[in-house]
ZAVO-793464 format. One record per atom (N, C-alpha, C): x, y, z. Coordinates in steps of 0.02 Angstrom, whole numbers, plus 50000, padded with zeros to 5 digits. Layout:
XYZ/...
//
This chain:
560905298855711/560235295855755/559705296655689/559455290755713/558875290155678/558145297255721/557455298755677/557145304755702/556395296355725/556155295755753/555365295755778/554775298955787/554545296855783/553985298755806/553255297055812/552695297755855/552325293855890/551525296555873/551135294955832/550515298855814/550175299655847/549945303955856/549435305755919/548525303155901/548545299555854/547825295055842/548115288855779/547835282055810/547795278555783/547395279255723/546925283155703/546195284455655/546345291455629/546925297155650/546765303155601/546345304255547/545935309455554/545495313255501/545735312755393/545475312955367/545745312355300/546145320655300/546755317355256/546835324555239/546275331655232/546265337155256/545935343555201/545945343755129/545485343055112/545585348655055/545475355255037/545365358355101/544825367355052/545655371955099/546365368355106/546525373255130/547185376255077/547455382355085/547735385155017/548285382755012/548925379454980/548985377154920/549615378654966/550365374555024/550825379455030/551515381454995/551755389355007/552185389554947/551955389854889/550945392154870/550615390154830/550795385754762/551225379654773/551345373054724/550785367454729/550245371054697/549655367554709/549725359654666/550235359954620/550215348054638/550715347454648/551135350954699/551425346754746/551105344754814/550305350354823/550065350154888/549525343754859/549065343954794/548605339954752/549305332654799/549835330454773/549915328054755/549975322554849/550185326454898/550145326054974/549705324754994/549225327454967/548285326055003/548295317454969/548245316654892/547775309254887/548335304554899/549375308454926/549715303154973/549415299555028/549225302055039/549305303055125/548455300755129/547825301655071/547335296555092/547715290955063/548035287655018/548335281255000/548625278755060/548925283055098/549505279555145/548665277455205/548405279955202/548005276855254/547525270455240/547585270855180/546935264755137/547755259055125/548225258955135/548535256355093/548735250655141/548455242155116/548735241055056/548015243354989/547635242255025/546925245754961/547075254454925/546915257854886/547075262354843/546245263254834/546015270954848/545375274554794/545735276154731/545665272554699/546075275054627/545545282054581/545245283754630/544615290654588/544875298654617/545445296654687/545425303554710/545735306654691/546465305054655/546955309854604/546515313054546/546265309154533/545845315054486/544955318254490/544885315254542/544275320354578/544765327054616/545365325654641/545515334554675/546035338354594/546145332454550/546385335554492/545815340354464/545145336954450/544645344754425/544605347254486/544405345254540/544295353454603/544795358054574/545555357054586/546065360654576/546035363154481/545635360954448/545685360154372/545975370154337/545245374554401/545555380454384/546145383654348/546305380954447/546715384854455/547485380054423/547795376154378/548205371754385/548435372554321/548815373254305/548915373054214/548865364354219/548875365954134/549175356454120/549735354254147/550395359154128/550895355954157/550715354254226/550365358554252/550535357454334/550035350954364/549475350654323/549125343454322/549755337554295/550115336054236/550565331354233/551095330654299/551295337654342/551835337454375/551565332454457/550845331554456/550615330454507/550365321854482/550075322254423/550335315254421/550955311854423/551395313454392/552115313054417/552205312554485/552065313954530/552365313654584/551905306854611/551315309654632/551005299554629/551085293554575/551165293954529/551615289954484/551915284454519/552535290854536/553265287154554/553105285154638/552855287654642/552585285354745/551945278954727/551835280354689/551545271554705/551635267454671/552225267654617/552395263054586/552975261354613/553475264354676/554065263854709/553885260454759/553275261154807/553155261154875/553335256054912/553385253454888/553875248154927/554695249154937/554995252954906/555825255954901/555905259954915/555425266654920/555175271654959/555225271555024/554655266155040/554555263855117/555065260255147/555505257855102/556105255055138/556585262455153/556825264655108/557405267455118/556825274055169/556305278355182/555965278855234/556075274755317/555865270855303/556075266955352/556695268855384/557435268855332/557885269755362/557835275355400/557555280055410/557605285255416/557225288555477/557025282055499/556795284355578/556665277655617/556695279355684/556905275355736/556065267955721/555435271555714/555155266355705/554765264355651/554265259555641/554325256055541/553875265455533/554105265855462/553575268755437/552975269255437/552515260755412/551715259255411/551635264255483/551675265055533/551555266955573/551365273055597/551875276555568/551485284955561/551085286255562/551095292055562/550065295355538/549935295255482/549565292355435/549635295355357/549665300955333/549675305355352/549645311255323/550345315255315/550595309355363/551295307655359/551785306655335/551505301755321/551665295955262/551815295955204/550815302655198/550895304655119/551365311255095/551395313755132/552015320955119/552795317155137/552845312855149/553645310555148/553715306755092/553145301555085/553045297155025/553185302654964/552845307054943/552955312354903/553645314854892/553665319654933/554545321854949/555085316154927/554985309554962/555455302854911/555545302854860/554635301354843/554835302054761/555095304854714/555235311654735/555485316754702/556055316054686/556525315654740/557205313754789/557215308354747/557135304154739/557665296854756/557135295854673/556725297354624/556435294154574/556525298954516/556165304354547/556215309854486/556775313854484/557075312154447/558185315654410/558005321854412/557415324454368/557475333154373/557195339754438/557105336254468/556865338254554/557245340654576/557425348454594/557635349654646/557805346254695/558335343854752/558275341454824/557945345154861/558125350754884/557905357654900/557335359654890/556935359454837/556635359554840/555795357954849/555885349154845/555525344354862/555545344754941/556085344754975/556075347255061/555655353355089/555755358555061/555765364755068/554725364055061/554575362355029/553615361155019/553445354855065/553825350555059/553455347355116/553615345855183/554155351755199/554295353955260/553515360355288/553315363855254/552815367055244/552255362555246/552165359355211/551685356855214/551275353355286/551925349755315/551755346655348/551555352255424/551745359255413/551815365055476/551195364455458/550685365655397/550055369755388/549615364855390/549505359255367/549115352655337/549195349655406/549895347555444/549675341855490/549685347355570/550555346755580/550435354455666/550845357355629/551195360655651/551475366455656/552345361155696/552125356355733/553175353255758/553105346655709/552605347255668/552795339755614/553405344155561/553195348655552/553795354755515/554575348755491/554885350255583/555505345255616/555655343055594/555175337155596/555305327855586/555165327255517/554995333355481/554955330255415/555485332155396/555785338455402/556625340055375/556935336055394/556925332355438/557585330055478/557675320755438/556905320355430/556825311955392/557205313655295/556805319755289/557175320255221/557835322055192/557845326355260/558875324855232/559275320055248/559195317155283/559225308955281/559285305055206/558605303055189/558295304155113/558805306055050/558975311155063/559305316554979/559925310555016/560295306855057/560665304655083/561015300055023/560395296755023/560235291754995/560455293754897/560505298654866/560355302254797/560945303854788/561565302154751/562105301554744/562245308554682/562595311554663/562855316254631/562585315854560/562145319754534/561965320654466/562395315154416/562745314954409/563245314254347/563375305554358/562765301654418/563025295954450/562305294454474/561925298054434/561215294754442/561005290254411/561175288554357/560965284154321/561615279454295/561335271654285/561765267254272/561385264054197/561895261754154/561545260554077/560895254054064/561225251354098/560835243654107/560745242054197/560125241354221/559805237354271/560245231854266/560725228954328/560975224054351/560955219554379/560455222054433/560015220454512/560725221754578/561225223654566/561645226054607/561155230054676/561435229754738/561235232254794/561265238954810/561405244554754/561315249154730/560935254654687/560585245754649/560045248654608/559355246654600/559045251954575/558325253054559/558145249854475/557775247354474/557545246254422/556975252554384/557405256454301/556965260054289/556435258654230/556015262554225/555545260254167/556125259854092/556625262654091/556835265553996/557435260853991/557275255354068/557945251454059/558745252554080/558645256554131/559345259654144/559145258854249/559545260554273/559825259754341/559685264754363/559465267054442/559105273554469/559705268954508/560345275454511/560945270954575/560555271454645/560865271254698/560535273254751/561605275754785/561555280454843/562395282754856/562515276854898/562175275154927/562375267554963/562055262554946/562765254954965/562225249354935/561895245154973/561135248055008/561015246155039/560145242755057/560185238254964/559675235854966/559955230155006/559485224255002/559605217755067/559865212455008/560495209655057/560785205155020/560555201054975/560085196455009/559255191254950/559245191954900/559465188954855/559115189854813/558525193554789/557945188354829/557145187154823/557035194154830/557305194354909/557115202954961/557185208254902/558055208654870/558335214254827/557725214154790/557465212654722/557155208754701/556745214054703/556255211754753/555915211854776/555355221454794/556225222854813/556275229954866/556565236354776/556945230354733/557215236054690/556615238854621/556365233254595/555425232254567/555025234954634/554915235954672/554285236454718/553665228454715/553825225254707/553255220254722/553535215354753/552765212554816/552995211954885/553325205454887/553885205154939/553975197954922/553395192654930/552825190254962/552375184054969/552165182254884/552215191154837/552065190454776/552525185854723/553325186554735/553615186654727/553705177354731/553915177654794/553705167954821/553225164254786/552485165854783/552125164554760/552475162054667/552545166254646/552915165554568/553325161154567/553685160154622/554295154954617/554065148854642/553505146154650/553105139254664/553125134954619/553315139254558/552925136054475/553635138654417/553865146454458/554275147154403/555015148354407/555455148754388/556065146554375/556375158654413/556775157154437/556885164154465/556985171054413/557425165854361/557355170954306/556805175154266/556085167054267/555715170654241/555405175254309/555235175454321/554795178054420/555225185754404/556135184154376/556355189754367/556085193754294/555955191254258/555815192754174/555125199454202/554695194354233/554085198454260/553795203654298/554595199654361/554295208554414/554875214954371/555085214854318/555365220054293/554975222654228/554505216754202/554015218454128/553465222454201/553325223154280/552955229054289/553195232754289/553705235054271/554295241354334/554165246554242/553875243554193/554045246054108/553165250554127/552985255754085/552635262854083/552435257554040/551495253653996/551215253753976/551105258653901/551145256853853/550935262053830/550205258353805/549965267153773/549035265553728/549175260953661/548775253753663/548495251253599/548045249453589/547885252653541/547415249953512/547075243153466/546455244353489/546155237253443/545925238753369/546425239053315/546255239153265/545925234953204/545715228853236/545645223153199/545115223953170/544415229353173/543605232253133/543885235953118/544525241553121/544445248653085/544145247252999/543655249952987/543405252752938/543935255652904/544295263552927/544685266152864/545465265852901/545915265352873/546475267452902/546635274252949/547335271953011/547155278153031/547845281053044/547995287353021/548715289153023/549145293053080/549795289953058/550395292453126/550225288653174/549965281253191/550195273653231/550595269953221/550955264453246/551465261953243/551055256053247/551265250053191/550835245753175/551435238753248/550855236053294/551065232653348/551515226653324/551885222153362/551825214253328/551585210653323/550935213753382/550275205753371/549755209953302/549565206853243/549015209253207/548325210253226/548555217953190/547585221253217/547655225453264/548325227053285/548325230553329/548955236353330/548785241153372/549445247753350/549705252453422/550055253653443/550295260953477/550045264853454/549785268753512/549635276153507/550095283553537/550395286253507/550845289353571/550795296153575/550185299853550/549825306253558/549795303853622/549685311753659/549185311553691/548545311653728/548395311253772/547905309053811/547415315253784/547475319053765/546925323753743/546585321953674/547345321153631/547295315153564/547025312553559/547135307253630/546925298053623/546095302553624/545745303653659/545045306153675/544825307253625/545115312453576/544915313453540/544745308653451/544995303553472/545065297553424/544545295253426/544565294853496/544115286253514/543145289653530/543185298753526/542595300353544/542235299653445/542975302053394/542685303153329/542645295153291/542855290853321/543015282753298/542775277553337/542185274453312/541675270953356/542175259953336/542685265053293/542695254853270/543525254153273/543565259853325/544515258853371/544065258953445/544565254853498/544655254753554/545075253553598/545605257353650/546075256853680/545935246053712/546325244553684/546535234453720/547035232153686/547435227953728/548095226853734/548135219853713/548305218553695/548375210353632/548275207553667/548385205153750/548355199153780/547445199853788/547085205653812/546455204553829/546165203553760/546225206353712/545875204453661/546015197753616/546445193953630/546545185753592/546205181053641/545725185653677/545435177453717/544695181653679/544345185653660/543895184353608/544115183853549/544595184153542/544835180153473/544785171753446/544895170153525/545055162253522/544375158953497/543885165253512/543155160853478/542805164053434/542905166753400/542815170953324/542305167853281/542795161453290/542405157153243/541585154853268/541575155853342/540745151653345/540275157853333/539525155653300/538965159453285/538565158553322/538655163953396/538125162653430/537515167153426/537005167353442/536405171453421/536495176253486/536595173853557/536225177453580/537135176653650/537285183653652/537915184853693/537975187353748/538115185453788/537795189853889/538715190253913/538895197653894/539485199853930/539335200854027/539405195754063/539215196454143/539685203354185/540115203254152/540595207154204/541055211754162/540705214754120/540955220454075/541375226254109/541325226154148/541675235154189/541735239954138/542215242454076/542265246354041/541805246753969/541675239153958/541575238453909/541885234953858/542805234953871/543095233853818/542945228453782/543215225553804/542915215553784/542135215753749/541685222553773/540995219753738/541005222953696/541585228053670/541435234753613/541785224353562/542225221353571/542495217653521/541935214053520/541555212153560/541065204353551/540805207953517/540275216053517/539945217353463/540315217253404/540735217553366/541115217953307/541235209853290/541475208053325/541625199553307/541145196053310/540535195953317/539655197053316/539155199353267/539455201353229/538875206853209/537835203153188/537945197753193/537295195953195/537155193953250/537335194653296/537165190853375/536875196953420/536615195553460/536175200653486/536735199553567/536945207453599/537445207953644/537225213053686/537245208653737/536755209653826/537335208753874/537775218153887/537865217553950/537725221054005/538175218754063/537975220954138/538745220654165/538385224454232/538945223454307/538655222154343/538815218254418/538585218054480/538775225554501/539165228254474/539735233654541/539295240854513/538755244854566/538395250454505/538725254654477/539375256754507/539785262854453/540215261154407/540035254554406/540365251654316/539745251154267/539275247954319/538585246054263/538205255954260/538285261754282/538255266654251/538675268254204/539075266954197/539775269754162/539585266454080/539525258054088/539335253454043/538735257054018/538115259454042/537575262054008/537755268353975/538045272854014/538245279053976/538725277253888/539075273553916/539665271453868/539045268653828/538455265853781/538265262553757/537595265053736/537525271153753/536755274953765/536835273653687/536145274753673/535835272153621/536225269453555/536575262453573/537135259453543/536395253753520/536515253353438/535985248953410/536235240653414/536835239553443/537135234053449/537195231453501/537285234753570/537525231653636/536695231853678/536495229253716/535775229553763/536085232253821/536115235553884/536565236553936/535855236554013/536055230354045/535305228554069/535695227454140/535145226954190/535255226354266/535405220054243/535865215854308/535845210354315/535495204654335/534765208854375/534025205054405/533935204054315/533985210354291/533415210154208/533925202154174/534385202154178/534475198354152/534525189754148/534645191254226/534175184854239/533685182454238/533205186554240/532415184754231/532625182854149/532555187254131/532395187554042/532855182653988/533375180454028/533985175053982/534145171454017/533555166554059/533585160554066/533645155654033/534255153354017/534175146153971/534575147953914/534335153053886/534785158653814/535175160653790/535555159153832/536135159153806/536945156253746/537145160553679/537165153953679/537945154253699/538235162053704/538845163253745/538725166853804/539025165753852/539325170653917/539965173053947/540305179553912/540885180053912/541055184554023/541305176654041/541165179754101/542275181654119/542255189754090/543065190954147/542925194354182/543175190354252/543055188554300/543475192654340/543205195854399/543755199554457/544295192754460/544655200754492/545555193554490/545755198854531/546715194754540/547055198754553/547665202454519/547405202354432/547595208054397/548495207954388/548745201554403/549365197754432/549845199854346/549315198054296/549485200354222/549565205754188/549335212754231/549395220054221/549725225154268/550285220454323/550195224854351/550725227354329/551165229154244/551375237254224/550655243554237/550285242254206/549385242454214/549065246454273/549255241254335/548945242054386/549445242254444/549835244954436/550445243054517/549915243654574/549865246654571/549145246654661/549155240254668/548865236354631/548755228954625/549045221954678/549805226354638/550415219954704/550255220954760/550215226454783/550185225754857/549835223654883/549225222454852/548455218154882/548555210654893/549005208554827/549125202454835/549265196554894/548945191054934/549085187354993/548425183454971/548745179555039/548335172655016/547625173755033/547335177155091/546745176955075/546625180355042/546775186155008/546205191354950/546395185854901/546865180154872/546675174454837/546185169254853/546165166654911/545615162854905/545045166054914/544815174154933/544385178054924/544335181954851/544625178654823/544425180054733/544125174654696/544625167254715/544395162154686/543635159154694/543315159454783/542785160654789/542425164754765/542345169754747/541875174054685/541895172254657/542445169454596/542485167954528/542375160554522/542085157454584/541755152254568/541175152554573/540855158854626/540225157654626/539985161554549/540035168254516/539905169554476/539985165454408/540285159954392/540515153954347/539605150554377/539585148654446/539085144354451/538395148454442/538285152354463/537835156554440/537305156754380/538355155354337/538035161054260/537595152154202/537945149254244/537575142354203/537025141954189/536425143354229/535665141654213/535325147354155/535985153154143/535895153054095/535985153754018/536275148154013/536545143053965/536035140353929/535965142753852/535415137053795/535715128953846/535155124553828/535305119853863/534805114653824/534935112953748/534415108453694/534875103753668/534555099053658/534655092053599/535075096053554/534855101953528/535175104653458/535745108553491/535925112453575/536365115253571/536435116553623/537005118753669/537195119853718/537625125553733/537655131553734/537965135753773/538425135553789/539025141853784/539605140253802/539635144453857/540325146653896/540595151353948/541255153753923/541375157453934/541835161653905/542335163753966/542625159953996/543165162454048/543765165054043/543845170354068/544485172954064/544795179854108/545345179154142/545695184154201/546035186054161/546445191654189/547055194654164/547515193254237/547245187754262/548015185654301/548145179454277/549155180154300/549515176954309/549595167354362/549045167454392/548795163254461/548525156454417/548845149754452/548615143154412/548175144554466/547845146354524/547295143454568/546705150454522/546835155954483/545965157654454/546105155254400/546575153554386/546335150654297/546475143454282/547095138954274/546895131554261/546505126854300/546405128554393/546315126654435/545515128354432/545365135454420/544465136554435/544155131554349/544575128754277/544415127154234/544315118154252/544805116754303/544705113654318/544165111254371/544095113654427/543405111554452/542805113554410/542675117654359/542305118954339/541885110654301/542435108054261/542315103254234/542215095954275/542515097954327/542495093354374/541665093654421/541535097154418/541005097754443/540345102454413/540435105154352/539875104654329/540005104754251/540325100154239/540325093954185/540515100054107/540465103554120/540415107154038/541175105153993/541795104754017/542315102853982/542765108153960/543035108353947/543585113253933/543865111453881/544215117753828/544405119253774/544895125253752/545155127053706/545415132153687/545785137953754/545995130453812/546255134553864/546945138453820/547315145853864/547625148653808/547875154153892/548655152753892/548705160153940/549365162753885/549285171053888/549725174553889/549985175353908/550745176353925/551115178153978/551365185253950/551405189354025/551715195753997/552485199253956/552415202953916/552835203253859/553405209553863/553515212153846/553965218353844/554495219153908/555105222653914/555505224653946/555825231153965/555985233754018/556215241454024/556695243853972/556435247253931/556735249953883/556545247753830/556145242953812/555995238453759/555445245153740/555285241153634/554775243153588/554095242353619/553785248753623/553295248153639/552815244553593/553175243353537/552785237553488/552525231953499/553275229453539/553255221953576/552875221053642/552605225753659/552365226353750/551625224153737/551435218353772/550915216053782/550595215853862/550255215253889/550005211053959/550175205253952/549845199454020/549695196354020/548965191254051/548705186554004/548045185854047/547615179854003/547415174154028/547055170054005/546415170353996/546105164553951/545735161453930/545545155653914/544935152553940/544675145153904/543695148453891/543685141053877/542815139153845/542755132853866/542315132853905/541805129753945/541275129253944/541155120653895/540425119553875/540595115953813/
//
């Protein structure tokens, strides 16, 4: 018999942050709180919540506890659809109709039971039941216990938990290392596309969109690429001195960093001539490295990754960076504080001072992120016709607004380097065609980089997907 639950309110309050961790288990407590918030926002995600809570818990949590909280959260977010699918089979009403705090604790526990091999089932259930009693209400513990015991029935004996290779069978989930996580029941959908959507946690709408322009084998390859835990890749093309202990990437000028996050932070603090950047991202700037611009504007600079590459690629140019988002602009200002090569200015000031002055404008525009779903797994859940239309409208407006900043003299006309980390033609080729048709800028050096790397494949062969085109 399935268990149903009727929430008391359609808009429950956000989870409390001041309650004592049930059973003294801080990492699980933090993971439940964050996932409860994400459940309330789904399909959107607040990507800063986990870091804020971990920072707040820093005095009482060890490095190991931090890692465990991250592992639970990552397992839940990367496998949201399959966990929702399995949990939905254990309740009579849709999982999405449960109140967010209940969804959060069930998602955290299910991620431990189904995805994290080394977590004892009883430990995950016991904590979830106690958390539900204390944080939600006493009566929520019984329902949590009943649902999770049904979820545990999907987990086979430990010796049957893994298969060497993912084949797409109805009892398999795709794992980042290339193996298959085995379910005790062949319960995944019979339809091949529906099954791939659940097994890789990619929405059916996204797979259907890809199927309009690609064969099933390519859609399957890209969906499996999204399962990979991507490596940290450094752009070392401009390194002034060698860096020991790094594995050379297949793309020249890049190396894979395999150390801890702390060690990476130390390296980046001490070396301004290397930075974290995937080869697909760096290829966009490399495509125009032969140009000799005097003034370069980076108008959607974000965290400044491509800004650093612009400064290294064009050492004689004046580099100006900005971002319309206040948080990103603040971070950008801090990143280049005191820089002799990069000036970070508010967008209004850039528009006023550089009207008709830019030789090259980089527009790394906001996009659907479908080329980087391994790094941004939460982005896959936002994909839809409405969100895509909203993004393409915004992208066109950004291009149109930037044209007035281009140099336009008989001797020289400025150019726009338009880029996305999207695989969608609507955001890429179609946008270039629109600019050419309505603004007569012309299209050249158009390039699409498809995602590379499979679950279990070498880190040195991994890369994201990206698109770039020179307009003008």
